[in-house]
HTML snippet that shows the backbone in 3Dmol.js (N, CA, C, O; Angstrom):
<script src="https://3Dmol.org/build/3Dmol-min.js"></script>
<div id="view" style="width:600px;height:400px;position:relative"></div>
<script>
const pdb = `
ATOM      1  N   LYS A   1       0.834  -1.193   0.000  1.00  0.00           N
ATOM      2  CA  LYS A   1       0.000   0.000   0.000  1.00  0.00           C
ATOM      3  C   LYS A   1       0.871   1.247   0.000  1.00  0.00           C
ATOM      4  O   LYS A   1       2.002   1.233   0.486  1.00  0.00           O
ATOM      5  N   GLY A   2       0.333   2.309  -0.545  1.00  0.00           N
ATOM      6  CA  GLY A   2       1.099   3.538  -0.660  1.00  0.00           C
ATOM      7  C   GLY A   2       1.233   4.274   0.657  1.00  0.00           C
ATOM      8  O   GLY A   2       0.624   3.882   1.653  1.00  0.00           O
ATOM      9  N   PRO A   3       2.019   5.331   0.675  1.00  0.00           N
ATOM     10  CA  PRO A   3       2.186   6.127   1.892  1.00  0.00           C
ATOM     11  C   PRO A   3       0.920   6.891   2.232  1.00  0.00           C
ATOM     12  O   PRO A   3       0.023   7.040   1.402  1.00  0.00           O
ATOM     13  N   ARG A   4       0.860   7.368   3.454  1.00  0.00           N
ATOM     14  CA  ARG A   4      -0.314   8.088   3.924  1.00  0.00           C
ATOM     15  C   ARG A   4       0.006   9.570   4.008  1.00  0.00           C
ATOM     16  O   ARG A   4       1.058   9.958   4.517  1.00  0.00           O
ATOM     17  N   TYR A   5      -0.899  10.392   3.509  1.00  0.00           N
ATOM     18  CA  TYR A   5      -0.655  11.822   3.489  1.00  0.00           C
ATOM     19  C   TYR A   5      -1.857  12.575   4.030  1.00  0.00           C
ATOM     20  O   TYR A   5      -2.987  12.087   4.008  1.00  0.00           O
ATOM     21  N   ILE A   6      -1.581  13.778   4.516  1.00  0.00           N
ATOM     22  CA  ILE A   6      -2.646  14.733   4.802  1.00  0.00           C
ATOM     23  C   ILE A   6      -2.144  16.096   4.364  1.00  0.00           C
ATOM     24  O   ILE A   6      -1.006  16.471   4.647  1.00  0.00           O
ATOM     25  N   ALA A   7      -2.991  16.828   3.680  1.00  0.00           N
ATOM     26  CA  ALA A   7      -2.602  18.140   3.178  1.00  0.00           C
ATOM     27  C   ALA A   7      -3.504  19.197   3.784  1.00  0.00           C
ATOM     28  O   ALA A   7      -4.711  18.994   3.919  1.00  0.00           O
ATOM     29  N   VAL A   8      -2.916  20.327   4.148  1.00  0.00           N
ATOM     30  CA  VAL A   8      -3.681  21.397   4.773  1.00  0.00           C
ATOM     31  C   VAL A   8      -3.469  22.685   4.005  1.00  0.00           C
ATOM     32  O   VAL A   8      -2.336  23.088   3.742  1.00  0.00           O
ATOM     33  N   ASN A   9      -4.568  23.323   3.650  1.00  0.00           N
ATOM     34  CA  ASN A   9      -4.500  24.647   3.037  1.00  0.00           C
ATOM     35  C   ASN A   9      -4.653  25.656   4.152  1.00  0.00           C
ATOM     36  O   ASN A   9      -5.717  25.765   4.760  1.00  0.00           O
ATOM     37  N   PHE A  10      -3.581  26.400   4.423  1.00  0.00           N
ATOM     38  CA  PHE A  10      -3.596  27.284   5.579  1.00  0.00           C
ATOM     39  C   PHE A  10      -4.362  28.575   5.336  1.00  0.00           C
ATOM     40  O   PHE A  10      -4.466  29.410   6.235  1.00  0.00           O
ATOM     41  N   ARG A  11      -4.895  28.747   4.143  1.00  0.00           N
ATOM     42  CA  ARG A  11      -5.700  29.949   3.909  1.00  0.00           C
ATOM     43  C   ARG A  11      -7.115  29.747   4.430  1.00  0.00           C
ATOM     44  O   ARG A  11      -7.648  30.612   5.125  1.00  0.00           O
ATOM     45  N   ASP A  12      -7.720  28.633   4.108  1.00  0.00           N
ATOM     46  CA  ASP A  12      -9.100  28.395   4.544  1.00  0.00           C
ATOM     47  C   ASP A  12      -9.217  27.115   5.364  1.00  0.00           C
ATOM     48  O   ASP A  12     -10.322  26.649   5.645  1.00  0.00           O
ATOM     49  N   ASN A  13      -8.049  26.536   5.755  1.00  0.00           N
ATOM     50  CA  ASN A  13      -8.033  25.334   6.589  1.00  0.00           C
ATOM     51  C   ASN A  13      -8.735  24.152   5.927  1.00  0.00           C
ATOM     52  O   ASN A  13      -9.260  23.266   6.600  1.00  0.00           O
ATOM     53  N   ALA A  14      -8.733  24.156   4.608  1.00  0.00           N
ATOM     54  CA  ALA A  14      -9.356  23.057   3.887  1.00  0.00           C
ATOM     55  C   ALA A  14      -8.281  22.111   3.364  1.00  0.00           C
ATOM     56  O   ALA A  14      -7.124  22.498   3.200  1.00  0.00           O
ATOM     57  N   ASN A  15      -8.668  20.894   3.111  1.00  0.00           N
ATOM     58  CA  ASN A  15      -7.726  19.937   2.555  1.00  0.00           C
ATOM     59  C   ASN A  15      -7.382  20.320   1.122  1.00  0.00           C
ATOM     60  O   ASN A  15      -8.222  20.832   0.381  1.00  0.00           O
ATOM     61  N   SER A  16      -6.145  20.065   0.750  1.00  0.00           N
ATOM     62  CA  SER A  16      -5.724  20.362  -0.601  1.00  0.00           C
ATOM     63  C   SER A  16      -6.400  19.403  -1.577  1.00  0.00           C
ATOM     64  O   SER A  16      -6.385  18.192  -1.356  1.00  0.00           O
ATOM     65  N   PRO A  17      -6.987  19.919  -2.645  1.00  0.00           N
ATOM     66  CA  PRO A  17      -7.620  19.036  -3.625  1.00  0.00           C
ATOM     67  C   PRO A  17      -6.596  18.262  -4.443  1.00  0.00           C
ATOM     68  O   PRO A  17      -6.956  17.328  -5.159  1.00  0.00           O
ATOM     69  N   LEU A  18      -5.314  18.643  -4.344  1.00  0.00           N
ATOM     70  CA  LEU A  18      -4.296  17.996  -5.147  1.00  0.00           C
ATOM     71  C   LEU A  18      -3.826  16.683  -4.544  1.00  0.00           C
ATOM     72  O   LEU A  18      -3.241  15.851  -5.238  1.00  0.00           O
ATOM     73  N   ILE A  19      -4.078  16.496  -3.261  1.00  0.00           N
ATOM     74  CA  ILE A  19      -3.599  15.304  -2.578  1.00  0.00           C
ATOM     75  C   ILE A  19      -4.754  14.639  -1.855  1.00  0.00           C
ATOM     76  O   ILE A  19      -5.504  15.288  -1.127  1.00  0.00           O
ATOM     77  N   LYS A  20      -4.888  13.350  -2.062  1.00  0.00           N
ATOM     78  CA  LYS A  20      -5.942  12.618  -1.382  1.00  0.00           C
ATOM     79  C   LYS A  20      -5.539  12.349   0.065  1.00  0.00           C
ATOM     80  O   LYS A  20      -4.398  11.991   0.355  1.00  0.00           O
ATOM     81  N   VAL A  21      -6.498  12.530   0.957  1.00  0.00           N
ATOM     82  CA  VAL A  21      -6.241  12.234   2.359  1.00  0.00           C
ATOM     83  C   VAL A  21      -6.590  10.772   2.607  1.00  0.00           C
ATOM     84  O   VAL A  21      -7.761  10.395   2.655  1.00  0.00           O
ATOM     85  N   ARG A  22      -5.551   9.958   2.764  1.00  0.00           N
ATOM     86  CA  ARG A  22      -5.761   8.527   2.913  1.00  0.00           C
ATOM     87  C   ARG A  22      -5.790   8.100   4.378  1.00  0.00           C
ATOM     88  O   ARG A  22      -6.291   7.027   4.714  1.00  0.00           O
ATOM     89  N   LYS A  23      -5.250   8.947   5.236  1.00  0.00           N
ATOM     90  CA  LYS A  23      -5.186   8.588   6.649  1.00  0.00           C
ATOM     91  C   LYS A  23      -5.198   9.858   7.480  1.00  0.00           C
ATOM     92  O   LYS A  23      -4.314  10.704   7.353  1.00  0.00           O
ATOM     93  N   VAL A  24      -6.194   9.983   8.320  1.00  0.00           N
ATOM     94  CA  VAL A  24      -6.304  11.177   9.145  1.00  0.00           C
ATOM     95  C   VAL A  24      -5.542  10.949  10.438  1.00  0.00           C
ATOM     96  O   VAL A  24      -5.718   9.916  11.084  1.00  0.00           O
ATOM     97  N   PRO A  25      -4.687  11.909  10.833  1.00  0.00           N
ATOM     98  CA  PRO A  25      -3.927  11.738  12.065  1.00  0.00           C
ATOM     99  C   PRO A  25      -4.831  11.803  13.289  1.00  0.00           C
ATOM    100  O   PRO A  25      -5.905  12.405  13.271  1.00  0.00           O
ATOM    101  N   CYS A  26      -4.359  11.164  14.345  1.00  0.00           N
ATOM    102  CA  CYS A  26      -5.150  11.168  15.569  1.00  0.00           C
ATOM    103  C   CYS A  26      -5.068  12.513  16.277  1.00  0.00           C
ATOM    104  O   CYS A  26      -6.042  12.974  16.873  1.00  0.00           O
ATOM    105  N   TYR A  27      -3.898  13.137  16.204  1.00  0.00           N
ATOM    106  CA  TYR A  27      -3.697  14.380  16.931  1.00  0.00           C
ATOM    107  C   TYR A  27      -3.007  15.388  16.036  1.00  0.00           C
ATOM    108  O   TYR A  27      -2.210  15.028  15.169  1.00  0.00           O
ATOM    109  N   ILE A  28      -3.322  16.659  16.255  1.00  0.00           N
ATOM    110  CA  ILE A  28      -2.628  17.752  15.571  1.00  0.00           C
ATOM    111  C   ILE A  28      -2.246  18.779  16.622  1.00  0.00           C
ATOM    112  O   ILE A  28      -3.103  19.272  17.356  1.00  0.00           O
ATOM    113  N   ILE A  29      -0.959  19.105  16.697  1.00  0.00           N
ATOM    114  CA  ILE A  29      -0.491  20.101  17.645  1.00  0.00           C
ATOM    115  C   ILE A  29      -0.128  21.363  16.881  1.00  0.00           C
ATOM    116  O   ILE A  29       0.590  21.314  15.883  1.00  0.00           O
ATOM    117  N   VAL A  30      -0.631  22.489  17.358  1.00  0.00           N
ATOM    118  CA  VAL A  30      -0.400  23.750  16.668  1.00  0.00           C
ATOM    119  C   VAL A  30       0.337  24.707  17.592  1.00  0.00           C
ATOM    120  O   VAL A  30      -0.088  24.959  18.719  1.00  0.00           O
ATOM    121  N   TYR A  31       1.440  25.229  17.099  1.00  0.00           N
ATOM    122  CA  TYR A  31       2.166  26.255  17.826  1.00  0.00           C
ATOM    123  C   TYR A  31       1.817  27.608  17.220  1.00  0.00           C
ATOM    124  O   TYR A  31       2.095  27.858  16.047  1.00  0.00           O
ATOM    125  N   PHE A  32       1.209  28.482  18.020  1.00  0.00           N
ATOM    126  CA  PHE A  32       0.819  29.776  17.498  1.00  0.00           C
ATOM    127  C   PHE A  32       1.950  30.782  17.667  1.00  0.00           C
ATOM    128  O   PHE A  32       2.990  30.466  18.244  1.00  0.00           O
ATOM    129  N   ARG A  33       1.745  31.982  17.167  1.00  0.00           N
ATOM    130  CA  ARG A  33       2.825  32.961  17.112  1.00  0.00           C
ATOM    131  C   ARG A  33       3.299  33.403  18.493  1.00  0.00           C
ATOM    132  O   ARG A  33       4.417  33.897  18.637  1.00  0.00           O
ATOM    133  N   ASN A  34       2.458  33.230  19.505  1.00  0.00           N
ATOM    134  CA  ASN A  34       2.887  33.625  20.847  1.00  0.00           C
ATOM    135  C   ASN A  34       3.598  32.485  21.562  1.00  0.00           C
ATOM    136  O   ASN A  34       3.754  32.501  22.783  1.00  0.00           O
ATOM    137  N   ASN A  35       4.026  31.494  20.782  1.00  0.00           N
ATOM    138  CA  ASN A  35       4.820  30.389  21.312  1.00  0.00           C
ATOM    139  C   ASN A  35       4.075  29.539  22.327  1.00  0.00           C
ATOM    140  O   ASN A  35       4.698  28.845  23.131  1.00  0.00           O
ATOM    141  N   THR A  36       2.756  29.585  22.297  1.00  0.00           N
ATOM    142  CA  THR A  36       1.983  28.700  23.150  1.00  0.00           C
ATOM    143  C   THR A  36       1.524  27.503  22.324  1.00  0.00           C
ATOM    144  O   THR A  36       1.414  27.579  21.100  1.00  0.00           O
ATOM    145  N   ILE A  37       1.262  26.419  23.003  1.00  0.00           N
ATOM    146  CA  ILE A  37       0.840  25.205  22.318  1.00  0.00           C
ATOM    147  C   ILE A  37      -0.614  24.922  22.647  1.00  0.00           C
ATOM    148  O   ILE A  37      -1.038  25.006  23.800  1.00  0.00           O
ATOM    149  N   SER A  38      -1.350  24.592  21.632  1.00  0.00           N
ATOM    150  CA  SER A  38      -2.755  24.276  21.825  1.00  0.00           C
ATOM    151  C   SER A  38      -2.900  22.801  22.169  1.00  0.00           C
ATOM    152  O   SER A  38      -2.021  22.005  21.840  1.00  0.00           O
ATOM    153  N   PRO A  39      -3.986  22.424  22.819  1.00  0.00           N
ATOM    154  CA  PRO A  39      -4.258  21.004  23.024  1.00  0.00           C
ATOM    155  C   PRO A  39      -4.492  20.310  21.682  1.00  0.00           C
ATOM    156  O   PRO A  39      -4.365  20.923  20.622  1.00  0.00           O
ATOM    157  N   PHE A  40      -4.830  19.041  21.744  1.00  0.00           N
ATOM    158  CA  PHE A  40      -5.047  18.288  20.510  1.00  0.00           C
ATOM    159  C   PHE A  40      -6.344  18.755  19.866  1.00  0.00           C
ATOM    160  O   PHE A  40      -7.429  18.287  20.211  1.00  0.00           O
ATOM    161  N   ILE A  41      -6.214  19.683  18.929  1.00  0.00           N
ATOM    162  CA  ILE A  41      -7.377  20.270  18.282  1.00  0.00           C
ATOM    163  C   ILE A  41      -7.162  20.274  16.784  1.00  0.00           C
ATOM    164  O   ILE A  41      -6.068  19.992  16.296  1.00  0.00           O
ATOM    165  N   LYS A  42      -8.212  20.596  16.068  1.00  0.00           N
ATOM    166  CA  LYS A  42      -8.100  20.741  14.629  1.00  0.00           C
ATOM    167  C   LYS A  42      -7.474  22.091  14.299  1.00  0.00           C
ATOM    168  O   LYS A  42      -7.537  23.031  15.092  1.00  0.00           O
ATOM    169  N   VAL A  43      -6.867  22.172  13.115  1.00  0.00           N
ATOM    170  CA  VAL A  43      -6.245  23.421  12.700  1.00  0.00           C
ATOM    171  C   VAL A  43      -7.334  24.411  12.323  1.00  0.00           C
ATOM    172  O   VAL A  43      -8.038  24.224  11.331  1.00  0.00           O
ATOM    173  N   ARG A  44      -7.467  25.449  13.108  1.00  0.00           N
ATOM    174  CA  ARG A  44      -8.481  26.459  12.842  1.00  0.00           C
ATOM    175  C   ARG A  44      -7.872  27.817  12.530  1.00  0.00           C
ATOM    176  O   ARG A  44      -8.568  28.718  12.063  1.00  0.00           O
ATOM    177  N   LYS A  45      -6.579  27.968  12.786  1.00  0.00           N
ATOM    178  CA  LYS A  45      -5.882  29.212  12.508  1.00  0.00           C
ATOM    179  C   LYS A  45      -4.634  28.889  11.705  1.00  0.00           C
ATOM    180  O   LYS A  45      -4.243  27.727  11.589  1.00  0.00           O
ATOM    181  N   ALA A  46      -4.017  29.913  11.156  1.00  0.00           N
ATOM    182  CA  ALA A  46      -2.803  29.704  10.377  1.00  0.00           C
ATOM    183  C   ALA A  46      -1.605  29.695  11.318  1.00  0.00           C
ATOM    184  O   ALA A  46      -1.145  30.757  11.738  1.00  0.00           O
ATOM    185  N   PRO A  47      -1.099  28.524  11.654  1.00  0.00           N
ATOM    186  CA  PRO A  47       0.013  28.445  12.597  1.00  0.00           C
ATOM    187  C   PRO A  47       1.354  28.646  11.910  1.00  0.00           C
ATOM    188  O   PRO A  47       1.465  28.531  10.689  1.00  0.00           O
ATOM    189  N   ARG A  48       2.357  28.943  12.697  1.00  0.00           N
ATOM    190  CA  ARG A  48       3.704  29.019  12.158  1.00  0.00           C
ATOM    191  C   ARG A  48       4.343  27.635  12.115  1.00  0.00           C
ATOM    192  O   ARG A  48       5.172  27.348  11.252  1.00  0.00           O
ATOM    193  N   TYR A  49       3.953  26.797  13.040  1.00  0.00           N
ATOM    194  CA  TYR A  49       4.504  25.449  13.080  1.00  0.00           C
ATOM    195  C   TYR A  49       3.368  24.455  13.237  1.00  0.00           C
ATOM    196  O   TYR A  49       2.358  24.736  13.882  1.00  0.00           O
ATOM    197  N   ILE A  50       3.548  23.311  12.645  1.00  0.00           N
ATOM    198  CA  ILE A  50       2.526  22.270  12.770  1.00  0.00           C
ATOM    199  C   ILE A  50       3.215  20.917  12.890  1.00  0.00           C
ATOM    200  O   ILE A  50       4.179  20.629  12.181  1.00  0.00           O
ATOM    201  N   ALA A  51       2.712  20.107  13.785  1.00  0.00           N
ATOM    202  CA  ALA A  51       3.225  18.750  13.943  1.00  0.00           C
ATOM    203  C   ALA A  51       2.050  17.795  13.921  1.00  0.00           C
ATOM    204  O   ALA A  51       1.012  18.054  14.530  1.00  0.00           O
ATOM    205  N   VAL A  52       2.219  16.702  13.222  1.00  0.00           N
ATOM    206  CA  VAL A  52       1.127  15.752  13.079  1.00  0.00           C
ATOM    207  C   VAL A  52       1.535  14.416  13.695  1.00  0.00           C
ATOM    208  O   VAL A  52       2.570  13.844  13.353  1.00  0.00           O
ATOM    209  N   TYR A  53       0.707  13.942  14.598  1.00  0.00           N
ATOM    210  CA  TYR A  53       0.914  12.613  15.168  1.00  0.00           C
ATOM    211  C   TYR A  53       0.021  11.626  14.427  1.00  0.00           C
ATOM    212  O   TYR A  53      -1.199  11.787  14.399  1.00  0.00           O
ATOM    213  N   PHE A  54       0.630  10.598  13.825  1.00  0.00           N
ATOM    214  CA  PHE A  54      -0.153   9.584  13.160  1.00  0.00           C
ATOM    215  C   PHE A  54      -0.483   8.463  14.142  1.00  0.00           C
ATOM    216  O   PHE A  54      -0.070   8.499  15.301  1.00  0.00           O
ATOM    217  N   ARG A  55      -1.214   7.492  13.676  1.00  0.00           N
ATOM    218  CA  ARG A  55      -1.698   6.443  14.566  1.00  0.00           C
ATOM    219  C   ARG A  55      -0.571   5.590  15.147  1.00  0.00           C
ATOM    220  O   ARG A  55      -0.749   4.927  16.169  1.00  0.00           O
ATOM    221  N   ASP A  56       0.587   5.613  14.490  1.00  0.00           N
ATOM    222  CA  ASP A  56       1.705   4.841  15.034  1.00  0.00           C
ATOM    223  C   ASP A  56       2.517   5.664  16.027  1.00  0.00           C
ATOM    224  O   ASP A  56       3.612   5.266  16.425  1.00  0.00           O
ATOM    225  N   ASN A  57       1.969   6.829  16.429  1.00  0.00           N
ATOM    226  CA  ASN A  57       2.573   7.661  17.457  1.00  0.00           C
ATOM    227  C   ASN A  57       3.927   8.225  17.060  1.00  0.00           C
ATOM    228  O   ASN A  57       4.780   8.463  17.915  1.00  0.00           O
ATOM    229  N   THR A  58       4.124   8.440  15.767  1.00  0.00           N
ATOM    230  CA  THR A  58       5.337   9.121  15.324  1.00  0.00           C
ATOM    231  C   THR A  58       5.005  10.578  15.048  1.00  0.00           C
ATOM    232  O   THR A  58       3.859  10.928  14.765  1.00  0.00           O
ATOM    233  N   ILE A  59       6.018  11.414  15.135  1.00  0.00           N
ATOM    234  CA  ILE A  59       5.802  12.844  14.931  1.00  0.00           C
ATOM    235  C   ILE A  59       6.526  13.289  13.672  1.00  0.00           C
ATOM    236  O   ILE A  59       7.652  12.869  13.403  1.00  0.00           O
ATOM    237  N   SER A  60       5.870  14.136  12.914  1.00  0.00           N
ATOM    238  CA  SER A  60       6.483  14.640  11.696  1.00  0.00           C
ATOM    239  C   SER A  60       7.398  15.808  12.056  1.00  0.00           C
ATOM    240  O   SER A  60       7.259  16.390  13.131  1.00  0.00           O
ATOM    241  N   PRO A  61       8.326  16.156  11.175  1.00  0.00           N
ATOM    242  CA  PRO A  61       9.153  17.337  11.429  1.00  0.00           C
ATOM    243  C   PRO A  61       8.296  18.599  11.448  1.00  0.00           C
ATOM    244  O   PRO A  61       7.179  18.624  10.932  1.00  0.00           O
ATOM    245  N   PHE A  62       8.850  19.643  12.056  1.00  0.00           N
ATOM    246  CA  PHE A  62       8.126  20.903  12.102  1.00  0.00           C
ATOM    247  C   PHE A  62       8.360  21.662  10.805  1.00  0.00           C
ATOM    248  O   PHE A  62       9.483  21.735  10.306  1.00  0.00           O
ATOM    249  N   PHE A  63       7.290  22.223  10.269  1.00  0.00           N
ATOM    250  CA  PHE A  63       7.377  22.985   9.041  1.00  0.00           C
ATOM    251  C   PHE A  63       7.108  24.449   9.352  1.00  0.00           C
ATOM    252  O   PHE A  63       6.087  24.788   9.950  1.00  0.00           O
ATOM    253  N   LYS A  64       8.029  25.313   8.943  1.00  0.00           N
ATOM    254  CA  LYS A  64       7.811  26.735   9.160  1.00  0.00           C
ATOM    255  C   LYS A  64       6.886  27.270   8.071  1.00  0.00           C
ATOM    256  O   LYS A  64       7.114  27.043   6.883  1.00  0.00           O
ATOM    257  N   ILE A  65       5.853  27.973   8.484  1.00  0.00           N
ATOM    258  CA  ILE A  65       4.907  28.548   7.537  1.00  0.00           C
ATOM    259  C   ILE A  65       5.248  30.019   7.368  1.00  0.00           C
ATOM    260  O   ILE A  65       5.111  30.799   8.310  1.00  0.00           O
ATOM    261  N   ARG A  66       5.688  30.404   6.188  1.00  0.00           N
ATOM    262  CA  ARG A  66       6.152  31.769   5.981  1.00  0.00           C
ATOM    263  C   ARG A  66       5.210  32.589   5.103  1.00  0.00           C
ATOM    264  O   ARG A  66       5.314  33.815   5.064  1.00  0.00           O
ATOM    265  N   LYS A  67       4.310  31.938   4.413  1.00  0.00           N
ATOM    266  CA  LYS A  67       3.409  32.685   3.554  1.00  0.00           C
ATOM    267  C   LYS A  67       2.148  31.880   3.319  1.00  0.00           C
ATOM    268  O   LYS A  67       2.128  30.666   3.521  1.00  0.00           O
ATOM    269  N   VAL A  68       1.087  32.565   2.890  1.00  0.00           N
ATOM    270  CA  VAL A  68      -0.166  31.899   2.573  1.00  0.00           C
ATOM    271  C   VAL A  68      -0.581  32.309   1.167  1.00  0.00           C
ATOM    272  O   VAL A  68      -0.271  33.425   0.748  1.00  0.00           O
ATOM    273  N   PRO A  69      -1.264  31.457   0.431  1.00  0.00           N
ATOM    274  CA  PRO A  69      -1.672  30.131   0.858  1.00  0.00           C
ATOM    275  C   PRO A  69      -0.481  29.184   0.919  1.00  0.00           C
ATOM    276  O   PRO A  69       0.478  29.336   0.162  1.00  0.00           O
ATOM    277  N   CYS A  70      -0.540  28.222   1.805  1.00  0.00           N
ATOM    278  CA  CYS A  70       0.565  27.289   1.961  1.00  0.00           C
ATOM    279  C   CYS A  70       0.032  25.875   2.038  1.00  0.00           C
ATOM    280  O   CYS A  70      -0.837  25.574   2.856  1.00  0.00           O
ATOM    281  N   TYR A  71       0.542  25.026   1.203  1.00  0.00           N
ATOM    282  CA  TYR A  71       0.137  23.629   1.207  1.00  0.00           C
ATOM    283  C   TYR A  71       1.273  22.792   1.781  1.00  0.00           C
ATOM    284  O   TYR A  71       2.409  22.873   1.313  1.00  0.00           O
ATOM    285  N   VAL A  72       0.969  22.002   2.778  1.00  0.00           N
ATOM    286  CA  VAL A  72       1.981  21.153   3.383  1.00  0.00           C
ATOM    287  C   VAL A  72       1.510  19.707   3.335  1.00  0.00           C
ATOM    288  O   VAL A  72       0.428  19.378   3.821  1.00  0.00           O
ATOM    289  N   ALA A  73       2.319  18.862   2.755  1.00  0.00           N
ATOM    290  CA  ALA A  73       2.007  17.439   2.726  1.00  0.00           C
ATOM    291  C   ALA A  73       2.916  16.726   3.707  1.00  0.00           C
ATOM    292  O   ALA A  73       4.135  16.893   3.668  1.00  0.00           O
ATOM    293  N   VAL A  74       2.333  15.941   4.576  1.00  0.00           N
ATOM    294  CA  VAL A  74       3.093  15.240   5.597  1.00  0.00           C
ATOM    295  C   VAL A  74       2.967  13.747   5.370  1.00  0.00           C
ATOM    296  O   VAL A  74       1.861  13.211   5.299  1.00  0.00           O
ATOM    297  N   ASN A  75       4.095  13.083   5.257  1.00  0.00           N
ATOM    298  CA  ASN A  75       4.073  11.643   5.052  1.00  0.00           C
ATOM    299  C   ASN A  75       3.923  10.964   6.412  1.00  0.00           C
ATOM    300  O   ASN A  75       3.881   9.736   6.487  1.00  0.00           O
TER     301      ASN A  75
END
`;
const viewer = $3Dmol.createViewer("view");
viewer.addModel(pdb, "pdb");
viewer.setStyle({}, {cartoon: {color: "spectrum"}});
viewer.zoomTo();
viewer.render();
</script>
């Protein structure tokens, strides 16, 4: 089976139509500009950093968001 991806459009918080979402992560951690961390919530704002925990409890690298719209695909 192929790899699992999730894509986030940080302009309207919608999934990217270019990439199919085959596996939804269990948790999403968002670091906002004031360096505070939100609980396990859905992405509702445009964060500077995003980390995705998949079902195997691994964490993806942090991606710096410098401009919008921004599409990030996480394996």
